C-alpha positions in Angstrom: -3.1 5.4 29.1 -4.9 3.2 31.7 -7.2 0.7 30.0 -10.5 0.1 31.7 -12.4 -3.1 31.0 -15.9 -4.1 31.8 -16.4 -7.1 34.0 -17.2 -9.5 31.1 -14.0 -8.3 29.2 -11.9 -9.0 32.3 -13.4 -12.5 32.4 -12.5 -13.4 28.8 -8.9 -12.1 28.9 -7.9 -14.3 31.8 -6.7 -17.2 29.7 -4.6 -14.9 27.5 -3.1 -13.2 30.6 -1.9 -16.6 31.7 0.0 -16.8 28.4 -2.3 -19.5 26.9 -3.7 -19.5 23.3 -7.3 -18.4 23.3 -10.2 -17.2 21.0 -12.3 -14.4 22.5 -16.0 -14.8 21.5 -17.9 -11.6 22.1 -20.7 -10.0 20.0 -20.1 -7.1 17.6 -19.7 -4.0 19.8 -18.7 -6.1 22.8 -15.2 -4.6 22.9 -13.1 -7.5 21.6 -10.4 -5.1 20.2 -10.2 -3.2 23.6 -9.7 -6.5 25.3 -6.9 -7.4 22.9 -5.2 -4.0 23.5 -5.3 -4.8 27.2 -3.7 -8.2 26.6 -1.1 -6.7 24.4 -0.3 -4.1 27.0 0.3 -6.7 29.8 2.2 -8.9 27.4 4.6 -6.0 26.4 5.1 -5.2 30.1 5.7 -8.7 31.4 7.2 -10.7 28.5 11.0 -10.4 27.9 11.8 -9.2 24.4 8.1 -9.0 23.6 7.0 -8.4 20.0 3.4 -8.3 19.0 1.7 -8.6 15.5 -1.9 -7.6 15.1 -3.3 -9.2 11.9 -6.4 -8.0 10.1 -8.1 -9.3 7.0 -9.1 -6.0 5.4 -6.8 -3.0 4.6 -9.0 -0.3 6.1 -8.8 -2.1 9.5 -5.1 -1.5 9.8 -5.5 2.3 10.1 -8.6 1.9 12.2 -7.0 -0.3 14.8 -3.9 1.9 14.9 -5.7 5.2 15.3 -8.6 4.3 17.5 -7.3 1.5 19.7 -3.6 0.6 19.9 -1.9 4.0 19.4 -4.1 5.9 21.9 -3.6 3.3 24.6 -0.1 1.9 24.0 1.6 4.6 21.9 3.1 6.3 24.9 5.0 3.3 26.0 5.5 1.1 22.9 6.7 1.7 19.4 3.8 0.9 17.2 3.8 0.7 13.3 0.8 0.3 11.0 1.7 -1.4 7.7 -0.7 -1.8 4.8 -0.4 -2.0 1.0 0.2 1.7 0.7 2.9 1.9 3.4 6.5 2.1 2.3 7.4 0.2 5.4 6.1 -3.0 3.8 9.2 -3.0 1.5 11.4 -3.3 4.6 9.0 -5.4 6.8 11.8 -7.4 8.5 13.6 -4.3 9.5 10.5 -2.6 10.7 9.5 -5.6 12.9 13.0 -5.8 14.4 12.7 -2.1 15.3 9.2 -2.1 16.7 7.3 -3.4 19.7 3.9 -3.9 17.9 3.0 -4.0 14.2 -0.5 -3.9 12.8 -0.8 -5.3 9.2 -2.9 -7.4 6.9 -2.4 -11.2 7.0 -1.2 -10.9 3.4 1.7 -8.7 4.3 2.9 -11.1 7.0 2.6 -14.0 4.7 4.6 -12.2 2.0 7.3 -11.6 4.6 7.3 -15.2 5.8 8.1 -16.5 2.3 10.4 -13.6 1.2 14.1 -14.6 1.3 15.5 -11.1 1.3 16.9 -10.3 4.8 15.4 -6.8 5.1 11.9 -8.2 4.2 11.9 -11.6 5.8 10.5 -12.6 9.2 9.9 -15.8 11.0 6.9 -16.6 13.2 9.4 -17.1 16.0 10.3 -13.4 15.8 7.0 -12.7 17.5 5.8 -13.5 21.0 2.1 -12.7 20.5 -0.1 -12.9 17.4 -3.5 -11.2 17.7 -5.8 -12.3 14.9 -8.9 -10.1 14.2 -12.0 -11.8 12.8 -10.3 -15.1 13.4 -13.3 -17.2 12.2 -11.8 -16.8 8.7 -9.0 -19.2 9.8 -10.1 -22.1 7.7 -9.7 -23.6 4.2 -7.3 -21.6 2.0 -7.7 -18.2 3.8 -4.5 -16.1 4.4 -5.0 -16.5 8.1 -5.0 -20.3 7.7 -1.9 -20.3 5.6 -0.1 -18.5 8.4 -1.6 -20.8 11.1 -0.9 -23.9 9.0 2.8 -23.0 9.2 2.4 -22.4 12.9 0.7 -25.8 13.5 3.3 -27.7 11.5 6.1 -26.1 13.5 4.2 -27.0 16.7 3.9 -30.6 15.7 7.6 -30.8 14.9 8.5 -29.3 18.2 10.0 -26.1 16.6 9.8 -22.9 18.5 9.5 -20.9 20.6 6.2 -20.1 18.9 4.1 -16.9 19.7 1.1 -16.9 21.8 -2.2 -16.7 19.8 -5.2 -14.5 20.6 -8.1 -14.7 18.2 -11.1 -12.4 18.1 -14.5 -13.2 16.7 -18.2 -12.3 17.0 -19.1 -15.8 15.8 -17.2 -18.8 14.6 -20.3 -19.9 12.7 -21.3 -23.5 11.9 -19.3 -23.9 8.7 -22.5 -24.8 6.9 -23.5 -27.5 9.3 -27.1 -27.8 10.2 -26.8 -30.2 13.2 -25.2 -29.8 16.6 -22.6 -32.5 16.0 -21.6 -30.8 12.7 -21.4 -27.3 14.4 -19.3 -28.7 17.2 -16.9 -30.3 14.6 -16.6 -26.9 12.8 -15.9 -24.9 16.0 -13.3 -27.5 17.0 -11.6 -27.2 13.7 -11.4 -23.4 14.1 -9.9 -24.1 17.6 -7.4 -26.5 16.1 -6.4 -24.2 13.3 -5.7 -21.5 15.8 -4.3 -23.9 18.4 -6.6 -22.3 20.9 -9.4 -22.7 23.4 -12.5 -20.6 22.9 -13.6 -18.3 25.8 -16.7 -16.3 26.5 -18.4 -14.7 29.5 -20.3 -17.1 31.8 -20.6 -14.9 34.9 -21.4 -11.5 33.5 -23.9 -12.1 30.7 -26.3 -9.4 32.1 -23.5 -6.8 32.0 -22.8 -7.8 28.3 -26.5 -7.6 27.4 -26.7 -4.1 28.9 -23.5 -2.9 27.2 -24.4 -4.4 23.8 -28.2 -4.1 23.4 -29.6 -6.1 20.5 -31.7 -4.2 18.0 -35.4 -4.8 17.5 -35.7 -7.1 14.5 -38.4 -6.3 12.0 -39.5 -8.4 9.0 -40.7 -5.8 6.5 -42.5 -8.2 4.3 -44.1 -7.3 0.9 -46.4 -9.3 -1.3 -45.1 -10.5 -4.7 -46.3 -8.7 -7.8 -49.2 -10.2 -9.6 -48.1 -8.7 -12.9 -44.5 -8.3 -14.2 -44.7 -7.3 -17.9 -41.2 -6.0 -18.0 -39.7 -9.2 -16.7 -41.9 -11.3 -19.0 -40.7 -9.3 -22.0 -37.0 -9.8 -21.0 -37.7 -13.6 -20.7 -39.4 -13.6 -24.1 -36.2 -12.0 -25.6 -34.1 -14.7 -23.8 -36.4 -17.3 -25.3 -35.7 -16.0 -28.8 -31.9 -16.3 -28.1 -32.5 -19.9 -27.0 -34.5 -20.6 -30.1 -31.7 -19.2 -32.2 -29.3 -21.7 -30.7 -31.8 -24.5 -30.3 -29.7 -27.0 -32.3 -26.8 -26.4 -29.8 -28.8 -26.4 -26.6 -29.7 -29.9 -25.4 -30.2 -29.0 -21.8 -32.8 -26.5 -20.6 -31.5 -24.2 -17.8 -33.5 -23.5 -14.7 -35.8 -20.6 -14.2 -34.6 -17.3 -15.8 -33.9 -14.5 -13.5 -32.2 -16.7 -10.8 -28.6 -17.4 -9.7 -29.4 -21.0 -10.6 -30.0 -20.0 -14.3 -26.6 -18.3 -14.4 -24.9 -21.3 -12.9 -26.6 -23.5 -15.6 -25.4 -21.2 -18.4 -21.9 -21.3 -17.1 -22.1 -25.1 -17.0 -23.4 -25.2 -20.5 -20.4 -23.2 -21.6 -18.0 -25.6 -19.8 -19.7 -28.5 -21.6 -19.5 -26.6 -24.9 -23.3 -26.8 -25.4 -23.5 -23.0 -25.3 -20.6 -22.5 -27.6 -19.4 -20.4 -30.5 -21.9 -19.9 -33.3 -20.3 -18.3 -36.4 -17.7 -16.6 -34.1 -19.8 -15.5 -31.2 -20.7 -16.7 -27.7 -24.3 -16.3 -26.8 -23.5 -17.0 -23.1 -22.5 -13.4 -22.5 -25.9 -12.1 -23.7 -27.9 -14.7 -21.8 -26.0 -13.9 -18.6 -26.5 -10.1 -19.1 -30.2 -10.5 -19.6 -30.3 -12.7 -16.5 -28.4 -10.0 -14.6 -31.0 -7.5 -15.8 -33.8 -9.7 -14.4 -32.0 -10.0 -11.0 -31.5 -6.2 -10.9 -35.2 -5.7 -11.8 -36.2 -7.9 -8.9 -33.8 -6.1 -6.5 -34.2 -2.4 -7.5 -36.0 -0.6 -10.4 -36.8 -1.6 -14.0 -34.9 1.5 -15.3 -31.8 0.1 -13.6 -32.2 -3.2 -15.4 -32.7 -1.4 -18.7 -29.7 0.8 -18.2 -27.6 -2.3 -17.6 -28.6 -3.7 -21.0 -28.2 -0.4 -22.7 -24.7 0.0 -21.4 -23.9 -3.6 -22.4 -25.1 -3.2 -26.0 -23.6 0.3 -26.4 -20.2 -1.2 -25.6 -20.6 -4.0 -28.1 -21.6 -1.9 -31.2 -18.0 -1.4 -32.2 -17.2 -5.1 -31.8 -19.8 -6.5 -34.3 -18.4 -9.6 -35.9 -21.0 -11.3 -38.1 -24.7 -12.0 -38.6 -25.0 -13.6 -35.1 -23.9 -10.3 -33.5 -26.3 -8.4 -35.8 -29.2 -10.6 -34.7 -28.4 -10.0 -31.0 -28.0 -6.2 -31.5 -31.2 -6.0 -33.6 -33.1 -8.0 -31.0 -32.3 -5.5 -28.3 -32.8 -2.4 -30.5 -36.2 -3.7 -31.8 -37.4 -4.1 -28.2 -35.7 -1.1 -26.6 -38.7 1.2 -27.0 -41.1 -1.3 -25.5 -38.8 -2.0 -22.6 -38.5 1.7 -22.0 -42.3 2.1 -21.9 -42.7 -0.8 -19.5 -40.0 0.5 -17.2 -41.7 3.9 -16.9 -45.0 2.3 -15.7 -45.1 2.8 -11.9 -47.8 0.1 -11.6 -45.2 -2.6 -12.1 -42.4 -1.1 -9.9 -40.6 -3.3 -7.4 -42.8 -3.4 -4.2 -39.8 -3.9 -2.0 -38.7 -0.3 -2.8 -41.9 1.1 -1.5 -41.5 -0.8 1.8 -37.8 0.3 2.0 -38.9 3.9 1.5 -41.4 3.6 4.4 -38.8 2.0 6.7 -36.1 4.7 6.0 -38.5 7.6 6.3 -39.8 6.4 9.6 -36.3 6.0 11.1 -34.9 9.2 9.7 -37.5 11.5 11.4 -34.8 12.0 14.0 -32.1 14.3 12.4 -29.4 12.4 14.4 -30.3 9.1 12.8 -27.6 7.0 11.2 -28.1 3.9 9.1 -26.5 1.2 6.9 -28.4 -0.3 4.0 -26.8 -3.6 3.1 -27.1 -4.8 -0.5 -25.8 -7.9 -2.3 -23.6 -6.5 -5.1 -21.7 -3.4 -6.1 -24.2 -2.9 -8.9 -27.0 -3.2 -6.4 -25.4 -0.4 -4.2 -25.1 1.8 -7.3 -28.7 1.3 -8.2 -30.0 1.9 -4.7 -27.9 5.0 -4.4 -29.4 6.3 -7.6 -32.9 5.5 -6.3 -32.2 7.3 -2.9 -30.9 10.4 -4.7 -33.9 10.5 -7.0 -36.6 9.8 -4.3 -38.3 13.0 -3.2 -39.6 11.5 0.1 -36.1 10.3 1.1 -34.6 13.7 0.2 -37.2 15.5 2.3 -36.1 13.2 5.2 -32.7 14.7 4.7 -31.0 11.4 3.9 -27.4 12.0 2.9 -26.2 8.8 1.3 -23.0 7.4 -0.1 -21.8 4.0 -1.4 -19.3 1.9 0.5 -17.9 -1.1 -1.3 -14.7 -3.1 -1.3 -11.5 -1.7 -2.7 -10.2 -2.9 -6.0 -9.4 -1.9 -9.6 -12.7 -2.6 -11.4 -15.1 0.1 -12.6 -17.4 -0.3 -9.7 -14.7 -0.7 -7.0 -13.7 2.0 -4.6 -10.1 3.0 -3.9 -8.9 2.7 -0.3 -8.7 6.4 0.0 -12.3 6.9 -1.1 -13.3 4.2 1.4 -11.5 6.2 4.2 -13.1 9.5 3.1 -16.6 8.0 3.0 -16.2 6.4 6.5 -14.8 9.6 7.9 -17.7 11.7 6.5 -20.1 9.1 8.0 -18.4 9.3 11.4 -18.6 13.1 11.4 -22.2 13.3 10.3 -21.7 14.7 6.8 -23.4 11.4 5.6 -26.1 9.6 7.5 -26.7 6.5 5.3 -24.2 4.1 3.9 -25.3 1.9 1.1 -22.9 -0.9 1.5 -21.9 -4.4 0.4 -20.5 -6.8 3.1 -17.4 -4.5 3.6 -19.3 -2.7 6.4 -20.5 -5.9 8.1 -17.2 -6.9 9.6 -14.7 -5.1 11.9 -15.5 -1.6 10.7 -15.7 0.8 13.6 -18.6 3.2 12.7 -20.9 5.4 14.8 -23.7 3.7 16.5 -26.6 3.3 14.1 -30.2 3.2 14.9 -31.2 1.5 11.6 -29.7 -1.4 9.7 -31.5 -2.8 6.7 -30.6 -6.0 4.9 -32.1 -5.7 1.4 -32.3 -8.8 -0.8 -29.4 -10.6 0.9 -28.6 -14.3 1.0 -25.7 -14.7 3.5 -24.7 -16.9 6.3 -25.3 -16.6 10.0 -21.9 -14.9 10.7 -22.7 -12.0 8.2 -26.2 -11.7 9.7 -24.9 -11.4 13.2 -22.3 -8.8 12.2 -24.7 -6.7 10.2 -27.2 -6.8 13.1 -24.4 -5.7 15.4 -24.0 -2.5 13.5 -27.3 -1.3 15.0 -26.0 -0.4 18.5 -28.0 2.8 19.4 -30.8 2.6 21.9 -34.1 1.4 20.5 -32.4 0.7 17.1 -34.0 -1.3 14.3 -32.7 -4.2 12.3 -35.0 -4.5 9.3 -35.2 -7.3 6.8 -36.9 -6.2 3.6 -38.1 -9.3 1.7 -40.9 -10.9 -0.3 -43.3 -13.0 1.7 -42.1 -16.6 1.5 -39.1 -15.6 -0.5 -35.6 -17.0 -0.3 -34.2 -14.0 1.7 -36.9 -14.5 4.4 -36.2 -18.2 4.6 -32.5 -17.7 4.8 -32.9 -15.1 7.6 -34.9 -17.5 9.6 -32.4 -20.3 9.0 -29.6 -18.0 10.1 -31.4 -17.3 13.4 -31.4 -21.1 14.0 -27.7 -21.4 13.1 -26.8 -18.5 15.4 -28.4 -20.4 18.3 -26.7 -23.6 17.1 -23.3 -21.9 17.2 -23.9 -20.9 20.8 -25.0 -24.4 21.8 -21.9 -25.9 20.0 -19.5 -23.6 21.9 -21.2 -24.4 25.2 -20.8 -28.2 24.5 -17.1 -27.7 23.7 -16.7 -25.7 26.9 -18.0 -28.7 28.9 -15.4 -31.1 27.4 -12.7 -32.4 29.7 -9.6 -30.4 29.0 -7.6 -33.5 28.2 -10.3 -34.7 25.7 -10.4 -31.3 24.1 -6.7 -31.1 23.6 -6.6 -34.6 22.3 -9.3 -33.8 19.7 -7.5 -30.6 18.7 -4.2 -32.5 18.2 -6.1 -35.1 16.1 -7.6 -32.5 13.9 -4.3 -30.7 13.5 -2.5 -33.9 12.3 -5.4 -34.6 10.0 -5.2 -31.1 8.5 -1.5 -31.4 7.9 -2.0 -34.7 6.1 -4.7 -33.3 3.9 -2.6 -30.2 3.0 0.4 -32.5 2.1 -1.8 -34.7 -0.1 -3.4 -31.6 -1.7 0.1 -30.2 -2.4 1.2 -33.4 -4.2 -2.0 -33.5 -6.2 -1.6 -29.8 -7.1 2.0 -30.4 -8.3 0.8 -33.4 -10.4 -2.0 -31.3 -11.9 0.5 -28.5 -12.7 2.6 -31.0 -14.8 -0.3 -32.7 -16.7 0.4 -30.9 -20.0 3.3 -29.4 -21.8 2.7 -25.6 -21.8 2.9 -25.5 -25.6 -0.1 -28.0 -25.8 -2.4 -25.5 -24.0 -4.2 -22.9 -26.1 -5.8 -19.8 -24.7 -9.0 -18.6 -26.5 -11.0 -15.5 -25.6 -13.9 -16.4 -23.4 -16.1 -14.0 -25.2 -15.5 -14.9 -28.9 -13.4 -18.0 -28.7 -10.7 -16.7 -31.0 -7.3 -18.4 -30.1 -4.9 -15.8 -29.0 -2.1 -17.4 -26.9 -0.4 -20.6 -25.7 0.7 -21.7 -22.3 4.4 -21.4 -23.1 3.8 -17.7 -23.7 3.0 -17.2 -20.0 5.4 -16.3 -17.2 4.8 -15.6 -13.5 6.1 -12.5 -11.8 6.5 -12.2 -8.0 4.6 -15.5 -7.7 1.3 -13.6 -8.3 1.2 -11.9 -11.7 0.9 -13.9 -14.9 2.2 -12.1 -18.0 2.2 -12.9 -21.7 5.7 -12.4 -23.1 4.8 -13.1 -26.8 5.0 -9.7 -28.6 2.3 -10.8 -31.1 -0.3 -11.0 -28.2 -0.6 -7.2 -28.3 -2.3 -7.5 -31.7 -5.2 -9.2 -30.1 -6.2 -6.6 -27.4 -7.2 -3.0 -27.1 -6.1 -0.8 -24.2 -8.6 0.9 -22.1 -8.4 3.3 -19.1 -5.3 3.8 -17.0 -5.6 2.0 -13.7 -4.7 4.1 -10.6 -4.0 2.4 -7.2 -3.8 4.0 -3.8 -0.6 2.1 -3.0 2.7 1.7 -4.8 4.7 -1.4 -5.4 8.5 -1.9 -5.3 9.1 -3.3 -8.8 5.9 -2.8 -10.8 3.1 -0.3 -11.5 -0.3 -0.7 -13.1 -1.0 0.4 -16.7 -4.1 0.3 -18.8 -6.9 -2.2 -18.8 -6.8 -4.6 -21.7 -9.7 -6.3 -23.5 -10.2 -8.5 -26.6 -10.0 -6.5 -29.8 -12.7 -8.7 -31.4 -15.4 -8.8 -28.7 -14.4 -6.5 -25.8 -14.0 -9.4 -23.3 -12.0 -8.1 -20.3 -8.5 -9.7 -20.1 -6.7 -7.9 -17.3 -4.3 -5.0 -17.5 -0.8 -4.0 -18.6 1.9 -3.7 -16.0 5.2 -1.8 -16.1 8.0 -3.9 -14.6 10.9 -2.2 -13.0 9.8 1.1 -14.6 10.9 0.1 -18.1 9.1 -3.0 -19.4 5.4 -3.1 -20.2 3.7 -6.5 -20.5 0.1 -7.7 -20.5 -0.9 -9.2 -17.1 -3.8 -11.6 -17.9 -6.7 -12.7 -15.9 -7.2 -16.4 -16.4 -11.0 -16.1 -16.1 -11.0 -14.1 -19.4 -10.1 -17.2 -21.4 -11.1 -20.6 -22.4 -8.2 -23.1 -22.0 -7.9 -25.9 -24.6 -5.8 -28.9 -23.7 -5.4 -32.2 -25.7 -8.3 -33.7 -23.6 -10.6 -30.8 -22.5 -11.8 -27.3 -22.9 -12.6 -25.4 -19.7 -12.7 -22.0 -18.0 -10.9 -21.3 -14.8 -11.3 -18.7 -12.1 -7.8 -18.8 -10.7 -4.3 -19.4 -12.1 -3.5 -22.0 -9.4 -5.9 -24.4 -11.2 -4.0 -24.5 -14.5 -2.8 -27.9 -15.7 0.6 -26.9 -16.9 3.8 -25.5 -15.3 4.4 -21.7 -15.7 8.0 -20.5 -15.7 9.2 -17.7 -13.5 9.8 -14.5 -15.4 13.5 -13.8 -15.9 13.8 -10.0 -16.3 17.5 -9.9 -17.3 17.1 -12.8 -19.8 14.0 -11.2 -21.3 15.7 -7.9 -21.8 18.8 -9.6 -23.2 16.7 -11.5 -25.7 15.0 -8.2 -26.8 18.4 -6.7 -27.6 
């Protein structure tokens, strides 16, 4: 199929058509993917033994790029394969690549193939002649894109090759947190260095781009803060009673309740063992849950906050340990009726919801309206969905809403199939409002919306630009619902400045002498390689700091010691299992986990949680269809070493070596 490009798209692909590495910078809706398809087509036509890989950072984009862009335009002349986690082809990635002209896959799948030693699965970067990297602004720090490109850069510096051409796509490289022009220039240069590319944009056809991608009208739907908040004050009073109960332990007073800063302070208190076990129980869990309730009350309804607490205490009644637990349960039960009365009083309801209702009703007067309501958390999307469904005015406006969140295995996660179904219904008009987390901000090809609402969000300038870009219909509205003078409004204004700063930084880089630019890129690449090598040495040293038998694992919820480091083994370089049979005495099994995709040598089992307090620990996995072992999440535990006690978020940060799991040896020892 002949590919037609707009004039500004033709301008930005010229560098790539010359075979040079480049990053295409166009706004959301500007046709970056179509430009990439055109480059891929010319590359396949003109490059001997051409082989193209299109990398995406989210699973649902694999199918989207295949069905809507690459297959319709190139499928008649090139063999194209889309490979994601639920594709059987991933188990023979090397063979598929050798037999295809173009593959579309997640960066994780390519990285797995690069490190796999089996011939049928392994590939080299040199097997490809063109890498197209979608949403390439993620190529920094420890992202999967940057792992792949770090390998590329090191090969380049060693003179290895031939290396593939690079084509990056982004709506905004951002400023990397920089607030000055110099800092923003440095950040964009680092992105260029990581991708070994120049950045290109339209200079001659800006009016054409502006006409093709009209910006929505931005509205600040500002509301005044409530004068009275008896529900919130009552929750804070209850939190104060918990603090008083542990006053002898608490030497540092956390910041204001009902803020992210308060939660961060409570986590720090736990790390310092100030908020620690009192007669067998950790009060941190309860303080954090009350703080979550305050945050939800500020975001949505009081009844949603109360439901969160009711669900929490309902789940803990069967795990009562001692008088401390009885105190905490009694505190909630004694105040439940009062909280219920306060939550039912409409005078104290969240004023942002009334404004959100007015905004949605006004926009959905047109029966063809489509909109996306962006919320901060999965729990927030759930609460907003419940509010929309229960709101008579929104139902009269014929708003047909659904939740769209990231895929995963948690209770509030969506499966990949349910994501696809929701997006499909939205495209076809069965739904007209998506209540979404950031999953819909980036890359997702959805119908042109006439209303995008950012509700209670604190994000960076990249996320703001991408969310705004979802409102592409004529006369569309981009609404920011926020409290007057609140943090969300301040962040939105800051992001507007940072968006402008990004553009100024890119323009400054474009004015650099080519020799000066390439010299700076080479300098940054060498510096990055040195930093990675140093970090690798330090990581290896940290991993050998303690003997595994010296490290105790205690439940993060109740602090009962349940395992040691020498009980742990790593499977497939990613799953950490406990091989001690006695460990099963310490946990209860929950629901069976079902995933949309299958795996070659393992399958998920039931969730597992502490038998004493209910703290989530991970899940059981069945290895090679015969052996069931607990796969533990490190963040469910407190690790005690000879010199410290700390919690970790990731296994890569443990301070002891973890042996590889030997299946044959383990089975032999069992017999």
